[in-house]
N, C-alpha and C positions, 0 to 999 in steps of 0.2 A: 420676377422678383416680387417681394412683398412690399407693402406701403403702409405706414402708420400715419393716420391723420388725427392730430390733436386739434380739437375744435374748442377754442377759448375766446377770451376777450376780457377776462377778469371782472368786468362789471356785470351785475345781474340785469336781466331783462333786455339785453341787446339782441337776442335771437340765436344764442349758441345751440340750444336744443333743436330749434327749427332747422338750422343749417345742418346739424348732425343727422336729422331725420331725412332731409333732402338728399344727403349723400347716400344714406342707406337705401332709399328708394331708387336712386339712380343705379346703384349696383344691382339691385333686384331686377330692374327693368332691362339692364344690359346683360343679365345672366352671368355676372362676375362674382366669384367667391369672395365673401367678406365676413368679418366678425365685428361685433359692436361691444363696447364697454361703456357703461354709464357710471361716471364718477360723481354724479350729482345726487347724493343721497337725499337731499331736501326736496328734489323735484322728481327725478326718476322718469322723465318723459320718454327718454329713449328706451328704457327698459319696458315701459308699458306699451309703447307703440311697436317695438321690434323685438319683443321678448324671445322669439324663436331663434334669433341670432345673437342676443345680447346677454351680458352678465354684468353684475355690479362690481366695481373696483374701488378700493380705498387708497388714494395716492399717498396718504400719510403713513401707510404700512408698506414697507418695501416688498414684503413677501406677496402682498396683494398686487402692488404695482407691477411686479415682475411678470404677471400674466399678460401684460400688454405686449412685451417682447415674445413671450411664449406663443401667443396667438399668431404672431407674424412668422415665427420660425417653424411652426408645426406643419405649415403648408403655404404655398404661394397664394396670397390673398391681400385684400385691403382690410385694415383694422381701423375702425372709427372709434375715437375716444371722446365722449362728450364731457368736457371739463366744467366744473361748477365755478361760480364766482370766487374770486380771491384764491385761486388754486395754482397760480403760476409759481409761487414760492415752493410748495411741496413737490410740484412737478420738476422744477429745476434741481431740487435737492436730490431727487431720485435719479435724474439724468446724470448728475455729476458724480454721485456716490457709486453708481454702477458703470460709469464711463460709457453710457448708452450710445452716444453719438459715434464714438470710435468703433464700438462693437457692431452697431448697425451697418457702418461702412464695410467692416470686415465680412459681415454676413449678407451683404448686398440687400439691405433693407432700407428703403427710402423713407425719410422722415419729412412730414409736412406739418407746418403750424398754420392753422386757419384762425385769423384774428377777426372776430365779428365786432363791428363798431357802429354806434349810432351817431357818430360825429360829435358827441359831447366832449367837454373838456376832460372829464375823468377817463373816458374811453381812449382819447388820443394820448393822454399822459401814460396810461398803462401800456399802450403800444410802444411809446418811446422808451419805456423802462424795459420792456420785454426784448426788444431787438438786440441790445448788446449782450444779453444772456444766451442768445441762440447762436450756435455755431453756424458759420457761413454755409456749411453743407446742408443745413436744415432749410428746406424751401418754405417761403412765407407767402401766404395768400391772404390779402385783406378783403374782407367781405363788408361792403358798405350797405347797411340795412336802411332802406328808405322809408321804413315804417314811421320813424320819428323825424327824420330830416329828409326833405325832398330833394334838396340841392346841396351837393358836396363840393361845388366848384370853388368856394372860398377856402377850402382846405387843401387844394391841389398843391399849393406851394408850402404847406406846413412841413416842418422839419421831419416829423415821423413818416409822412408819405414819401418825402424825398429819400429818406434813408431806405425805405422799402424798395424804391426803384433802383437805388445805387447797388443794392445787393441782388438785383435781378428778380425781385418779388413780383407777384401778380395781383391785380385788382379785379374783383367781380362785384356785381350789383345784385342785391335782393330787392326786386321791384316792390313798390307799394301794393299791399293787399289789405283789404278791409279786415280789421281785427275780428269783427263779429262773424265773419265768414268761417274763420278757423274755430273760434270759441263756440259757435253754434253747434258744430258737430261734436266737439269735446264735451259740451254740456249734456249732450244726449248719450254720452258714454262711448262715443266713437274715438279712436285714436287718429292721429294725423295720417298714419298709414292708410286708414280707411278712405280718407278723402284724396290722398296722393295717388293711390293705386286705382286706375280706371276700372279694374275688374271688381272693386269692392265699393266704389263711390256711392252707389245707390243705397247702401246700408246706412249712410250717414244722414239720410233724410234731406239732402240738398236739392233745391229746385234745378231745373234744366239750365237756367242761366247762371246759377251759382256754380254748377259743375263746369260750365264753360269758362268762368273766370278762373277757377282752379286750374283747368287745362291750360289756359293761356299763361298763367303765372308759372306753372311748371315748365312750359316750353321756353320761356324767357330765361329761367334758371338753367335748364338742361343744356341749352346751346352754349352757355358759358362754361359749364362743367366738363363738357366733352374734351376740348383741347387741353385742359389741365390734367384730367384723369386718364385720358387715352393718348394724349399727344396729338400734334397736328396731323391731318391727313396727308398721305404722300402727294407730292406736287403733281403727279400724273393723273390724280383722281380729282373729281370735283370737290370743292370744299364742303365739309359736312356742316349742316346747319338745320335749324328748325324754322320753317317758314311761318310767319304770322298768320292768324286765321284770316281767310279771305272773305268769306261771306257765310250767311246762314240761309239755308233753303228749306222752306216748309212744304209739307205734304208730298215729299219725295218718296219713292218706293224704296223700302229697306233693301240693302244689298244682301246677296247670299254670302254667307261667311264660311270659311274653312273651320275645321274643328279647333284650330289654335288661332286666337286673335293676334293681330300684329300689335306689339307693345306700343304704347303711345309715344315713348321717347326713343324708339328704335332709330338706327342711323339713317340719315338722309343722304342723298336723295333716294326715295322709294319709287318704284315704278308707278307711272301714272295709272290710275284706276284702282290702286290698292285701297281696301276698305277695312275698317274695323269698328267694333261697337264701343261707344263710350258709356252707354247706359241702355235702359230698356227701350227708350224711344229716341235715342240719339246715336249717330254714328259719324265717323270721319272718313273722308275720301281724299286721296292725293290727286289733285288736278294739275294742269299745266301751270297754273299761277300760284299754287301753294296748297295748304290744307284747307279743305272746305268742310265745315261742320253742318250736318243735316239734323233737322228736328222734325219729328212726325207728330203733328197735333191730332188729338183724338176728338 
């Protein structure tokens, strides 16, 4: 079946485009078919970073918004829609006018609403406003972005979060990542795809340790996305997870590689001894204790 992922949050600057790009990169790494639609004409980050899969969409024009469902019906795939700030009203207008929720159920299309929040009052208020407008068949994922707020514990009993739990919603965390690490690459003309994709990361001009922090950030995000986007692993199989970085070893001998590198976010557990390149002088190896990142100093 197809899945439509609406990535919103109403408030600007909470990380909607970042979350949309993380979803797109996850689908690329997992070799899953997907399409992306950028509804944020003022920003266009998704279109710039993932233009090979992405088209612009105008939610205020029904004929344009209809392409969201068209993408989901043309083939089985995931459809990522990056919503701009203050877009929930035109989105719900299109959903209701076209009776999209009922049609999606009829056509076996799964609808998911990702609400990215920075924990601020405005962000929590928009979540409280959005939930009653979403049919119970629409899955809700709250993304708590720790860039602005390190600790969300005081919000655990807040009414919007309780409402999400009561309707069976899911919570994930966007770990804190230094803003300059992302802006440094963007300032040099690189897209977030360049730094999220281990095969392209060297093009962004990041140092070895900066690449390592990006790798660790993505690992923490990917281990949360797996159960949501692919479902839990069968009980007879070991639980899929991404192990934290165990250590850095210097002056190690580079591994011999096959013609196709193992994707950084491929399903775990991988066989012990599996190796793949992260950069020109860095590589990762699966050990008995987890992932070991190697650095060759010249």
